[in-house]
N, C-alpha and C positions, 0 to 999 in steps of 0.2 A: 271443330278444335280451333286455339289462336294457336297463330303461328309464332310460339313463344319457346325458349328452352329455358329452366330456371337458373337462376345466376349464383352464384357465392354470396357468403357475407358482407365479405371485403367488399367485391364489387356491387352487391346493393345499393352500399351505403355511399359508395362513391359515385353511384347513378343519383342517389335522391341531393347527394353535396351539388353537382352539375347543375342539376335541374334546379336547384334551389338557386345557385349564382348565378343560370339564365334570368328566373324570374325577376333576382336581387336587380340586375341591371333595369329591364322595367319598369319596376317600381320606383326605380332612383332618377330614372329616367321622367317620371310624367313629375314628381314633386319638384325635383330639381326646373323644370319649366317653370312652376309656378313661382317660385324664388326671381327666378331670371325674368317675369314680366314686367317689373317696374322697369329695368334695365333697357328690354327689348323696347320699353314705350318710350322713352327718351331717344332710340336708337334710328328705330325704324318708323318710330309714329303712330301705328294704327287705332283704327277709329275702335270705340267700345265694341262692337259686335266683331271686327277681326279678333279683338283681345280674347272673345268667347270662342271662334273659332280657331286660333291658335292652339287654347287649352282644348278644346271639344275634341278637333278633328281626325286626330291620332285615337281617340276610344270609338268611333267613329267607324274609320277604316277599320277597327280592329275587328268590334263587333259586328259587322255587317260580312263580314270574313271567317269570322272562326268557323261557323257550320262547314263552310266549303272545306277548308282547313283543316277542318278533324275529320271528314270525309277521305280527303286526299291521301292524310296522314294513315287513315286505315287500310288504306291501297298501295301505296307507293314504299312505305314504312316508318312507323313514328320516330326513329333514330335520324334518316333519311332525310328527314322534313324539318325536323330539327337542326342538323347542322347549316341546312340550305337557308333557314330562318336566322338564325346567329348572323353567316355571311351577308344577306341582305342587311340586318340590321345596321351592324357594322358600317356597312358603301352609306344608309340610307342616315345616317347617324353622322360622318362626313360633310355630306349636303345640307345637311338641317344645320350644320356648324356653321357654314359659311353663305346662309342667303342673305341676300342682300335688299331683300322688302317681306312690307307683311306679306304680301303674295306668294311669293318664294319660299318663305317660312312654316304657311299654311301647306303649301302642297308639297313640302319635303316631309312638314309631321304627317302627311296622309299617308306616303309611301312606308313613312315609319312603322304606322298603325299596319300596315300591309303586311311588311315582315313581322312585326310581334303576332299578327292571326296563324301565322306557322309554329310559334316558339310555345304559345298558352298552353294550347290542348295536347301539342306534344309532351310536356311535360309530364301535367297529370294523366295522360294514359300510359305514358311509360312506368309511373311512378306505381299508378294501378297495377299491374301487368308483376313491376318486379316484388312489389309487396304483396303477397298472396294473405300470410294470416292476418285474422281481420282487425289484432289488438296493433300489430305493426302498420297496419294501415293506416290506420288511427292516426299511430305517431305520425308515421311519415307523412301525411298529410296535414297536421297540427302544425312538424315542424319546418312545411314549406309556407305553410301559410302565416306563418310567424315571422318569417324570413323575407314575406311578400310585406308585411306590416311594419318589421324593421328599415326596409326598404323606403317605406314612406318617413320617418324617419333623419334616415342617414341621408336623401337624398338632399335635404336642404342642407346638413353641415358639409356633406360634398360640394355642394352647388354654388354656397355660401364664402367656403375658402374659395375657393375660384375666381368667383364674381369679385373677391377682396385685392384679387392681384391679374387678375385676366377677364378678356372678353365675353360677352354676354354666353356665346357659341363656343366657350371651353366646358360646357356644365354637356354637352351633348358629342364634345368630341371624346369626352373621357371613356364613353361607351367603344369605342373601337377596338382598343388593347383587348378588354375584359372580354370581347364577345368574341375576338381571336383565338385568347387561352382557353373558351369552351368549346370551340369549333375543333383546335389543335387537339383538347383530352378527350373528346368528344368520340373522334376519332378511332382511338381504343379504348375508351371506359363502358360508352355506352351500350347496350343488347340492343339489338334489331327486332322488333315485335311487328305483326299484319297480321288483319284479318283476312284468313283464307279466301272467305265467301263475299266480298266487301259487294260487287254489283258494281254497275256505272254510275257517275257520275252525273245526273243529271242537270245539265247547261243553262238551261232557261229558269230554272230554279235560282240559280246565283246571278243575275242582276233582279231577279222578284225580290231576293230576301236585301238584298245595296237597296235597294231604292225604294224599299220601306221602311226601314231603319233611317235612313239620311231623309226621307221626307218628312217623317215623324218629329225627326229632332231639329231640323231646320225650322219646320213651323212655329217647336217650342223657342227657340232659341231667339228667333224674329219675334214672336209676341210681345217678348220684357222689351223689346227694342221700338218696335213702329208700330206698338196694338195689335191686340186681338184680330180684330177686324178690316185689316191689309190684305188686299189682295193676295199678295207675298204669302204671307201666316195661311191664307186658307187654300193656295193650290198646294205649298207644300203638304197641309193636312191631307188633303184629297188623294195626293199620290202617293203620301205614305200609307194611308190607311188601303189605297187599294191595292197596294203592292204587297203589305203582308197578309190580305183578303186572301189576291190570288197568291199567292207562296204557300201559304195552308192547305188552301185548296186542293191547290197539286196535288203537297206534298201528300192528303191523304187519299190520292187516286193514283198516285206511283206504285210499282212491283219495288223498287228501288228507290226510294224517298232519301231526300239531303237527311231528313229529321221524319223521325217514323214517329209518330203521332199516338203511336201503342204506349212508346215510354211514358208520355203523360198522364196513364191510366193507373201508373202507378205511386201511391198516393207519398208517398216517403221522396221518391222522386220530384216530382212535380212541386209536391211542398217545399223541399229542399230549394229547387228551383225558385221559386216564388220570392222566398226567404233571402234567399241571394242580391237577388235584383231590388229590392225597394231596402235591404240593407245597406247596401253599396251606395243607392240611390240617396240614401239621408246623410253618407258620412263623406262621399268624396269632395263634397262643396267645402269642406272642411280646410283641406291645403289650399285650394285655390281663393278662398275668402282670409285662411290669417295671416298668407303671407304678405298680402297686401297690407293688410292691419296692422302688421309687426313693421313694416318698413315705410308705408307711406301713412300711417296715423299714429304710431309710437316714434316713429322715426331710427327705426333700430335698421344696423348694417346687414347686408345678407349674413354674415357669418352668425351674426349673435341673434338673429332672426333664425336661422335654422335650428340652430343650439337649443333655441326656447322649445323648438318641436318637438325635440329628442325622444322628451318623455312618453309621447302619446308613440310612437313608434316602439319603446322597449315594452309601453304597455303590454300595444296590442299584439307581441311578440310572442309575450308572455301569457296571454289569455289564450293564444292560441296552440301553441308548444308544451304548456305548463298545464293549465287548469282545467282546458278541455275535457281530455280524455277520463282524468278522475269523474269530473262532473258528471258525467254520462253515466257513470259508474256507478252514480249517487241519486241521482235525480231521473237519468235517463233522458232521449236525445231533444223530448220536445220545451219540456222545463227547463233545460242547460240553453236551451233557445231563444226560450223567453227570457229565461233572465238575464241571459247575456245583453238583448236587445231594450230591456229595461233598465238597468243598468245604465247601458249607452243614452238611453231617453234624457235621462235624470243626468247625465255628464253637459247635455245638448242646452239643455233648460239651465244651466248653472256660467254657461257662457254667456247670458243676457246679464249679469252682473258686471261685466266688463267697458269699460267708456274709453276715452279718449286719451284719458292719462293711463300710465301703466302701473298694472298692480298685478302680477306674472304670478301672485299668489292663489289669485284668483284665475287666472287663466288655467293653473297646475291644476286644481280643484277641480276642475270641468273636463280638461283633456284628459285625464288620467282613465275617470271613472269611462266615458265616451267610448275610449280609443280600447279599454280593458273586454266591456262589454261586447264591440264589434270582435275583436278577436275572437273569441268565443265562439259566437252564433255563427263563423262563418271558416271558423274549422270545421265544427260539428255539420254543416248544412253541405261544405264542400265533401266530406268523409260519406257523409249518406248518399249525396248523389253517384259516389262513385261504387255504392257498396251494394247498391239497390240495379244493377246491372250486370250481367256477364264480363268477361274480360275482353272478350271479343267485342262487345259494343264499346269498351274505355271510351276509343277518338270519338264515336257520335258523343257518349253521353259527358264526357268531357269538354267536348265543341259547347255544347249547349250551356252547361255549366258557367263557360271561358265567359261565351254570349250575354249570359244573365247576369254577371258582375258586370263588365265591360257596358254594357247595354244600360245596365243601372248608373254605375260611372259616369256613362256622358247624362245621361237625361238629367245628373244629378247636376252635372253642373249647368246648364241648358236652362233645367227648370230655378230651382234655389237662385244661378248665379242670373236670371231674369229676375226674379224675386228680389234679391238684394239692389238690381238696377236698377229698377219701379221704383221702390222704396226710395232708394237715392234721391230720385229727385224727384220725389214727391214727399221729402222734409229738406229738400234743400229751400236754405232760405237764402237769396243772392243780394248782398247788398246792393246799395243805390250808387250811381257812378261808375257801371260798367261801360267800358269803350263797347263800340256798336260791332258785334258778332263775337264779344266774347263769352255772351249767356251761352250760345249752344257750346259751346267748348267744355265750359262748367260742368256741364247740367250731363255730356257724355261721358264721364266716370272722373273719377276721383284723382286719375291720372292726369289727366288733361287738365281738371280743374289747380293739380298743381302746378303746372306747366305755364298755366296762365297767369297764377298769384305773383310768380317766382320774376315778369316782368311788368309787372303793375306797380304803381306808388305805395311804400310802404304800409300806412296804415290802408288801406281798401285792399295790397293784396295779401296783409293779415287777416281783413274779413272775409277775404274768399278763403282762405286755406282752412279757417276754422269752421266758416259753414260747411265746407267740404267733407272737413273730418268730422263733424258730429254725423250728416247726413249720411256718413260712411257706416259708420256706427251704428244707426240705426236700422238702415238696410239691412247688414248684418245680426243684426238680432230678428228681424224678420226672418232670415235665410234659416237661424238655427232655431226658432221656435219651428216653424215649417218641419225641422229634422228630428227634433223632439215628439213631434208628432207623426210623424212618419214610423220612427224608430218603436214609441210603443204601440202602435196599432199593426204592423209587422211583428213584433212579439206575442201578440197577442192573436193572430192568426196562424202564429207558429206554434200556439201553445196547441190550438185545436187540428191542425193539419198532420202535425207529424205524429198525433198522443198514438196511435197503434203501431209506431215504427221502435224495433227492439232494439234493444241499450247495446246488444253484437247484433249485426246483421251475418247470415252465413254466407259462405263462399256458395257462389253460384256453380253447378255441374257447367262445363263448359259448351255441352250442346243443347242442354235444359233453356227453356225461356221461360225466366221468374215473370211475364206478364199475364195479363188474361189473353186470352186466342182473339185478336183484331177481327174485325167484318174481313168479309173477302172484296176486293178491294180493284177494280177495272185499273189494269197496265194503262201508262200512259206512254203512248211511244211516239 
């Protein structure tokens, strides 16, 4: 049985509130960073590749360690791990805020990812253990998903307000008092739970999973900058694929694996994990792309840019917390996920109507359906993942769910960011008369192009600015079309993968295994 005592109603919802606050900080931190990138460019002067790594490394580190942290939480206690994570996240945020170089910022963001990896699976598994009623659990997951989505919208506003008055590091420093509050309240409010028979952590599996994730993502990121056939790309891809293959091979033969491969034989579980990954892949680049679009193309202030993105966060929160549960009751889980992703795909396609001049109503018409649909889909898949395994596997299931979400988001930034960069360079039409060496900086990124344009003679500088803005919008359109196609395909796949999943998934008896019997495996010692 799961080592957990039922809690009262008041403590149950107080627990959800603390978990939501911790998730909110993680969401705000990610999107606030995107808004700070133009300021980072002028202060730390990162290269185009470094900009992507500053945005991506947090998700890479987090995704690579989620499975390990989920297993640790099952062993030492999910409350204990969550509290350790909040303290570490606060400390890493302070280090990030005072980074003095692009390389230091990348390293500090990686530390934030490690800390975040302790928080995410803990919040989900605690929620799964506290809310045992199926309808309450769906509502709780929807609220948590909605708060996370709202954080995506609040991040730019908080970041914009801070950036209008303080330096870029202030968007990270704000995390410190909030996480301190979660830590202090959590000591008294959060219930402890753990798996009484978790087994050992297989140490060799940890570097295999990290090497696999980072190798693949590094290859994808670099391919957009130095070409698909560069030696670095090939080496990264080989390391990544080999690491992932070795990880899966080892898990299938361990008596106590980090990931129980048998979990993926459950259609509800595997279909929802896949939908999570590809939905986040399609969605997450939007924040990075449009924070730069608002500020570097439309020349909006950070605060104005943050306020412009708020309706998207609100729409995603409404989709997750308000619409998901009723839609499940009306049309079932598969059709709800498919509907949400189809609506989102239409929103992505509408982004193609944007240009170099401000037309906020066009942006709003695309932003709201895009976010609303994703909010609905991710709530349903997240609830399905948690509901399809017994409570004593909550940590492992939560870790896999969050790994798929974060890996999808990280890969989305890498792939779609690389698509944008490649299209930007393809469509960039440089004017004649550029000084020697200036062309390379202009081609690196729109941020570098605007810096070069600022020191050029008036007419030439204006021509470089115009060319960079038009090329960036062309690249942005290429990225959103990729997102639209991927969202539509994921919705179609979910319609078939989840077609047999019931509207209400019954609570599992804790000692029972709801999955088919796994074949006999040879234990690796």
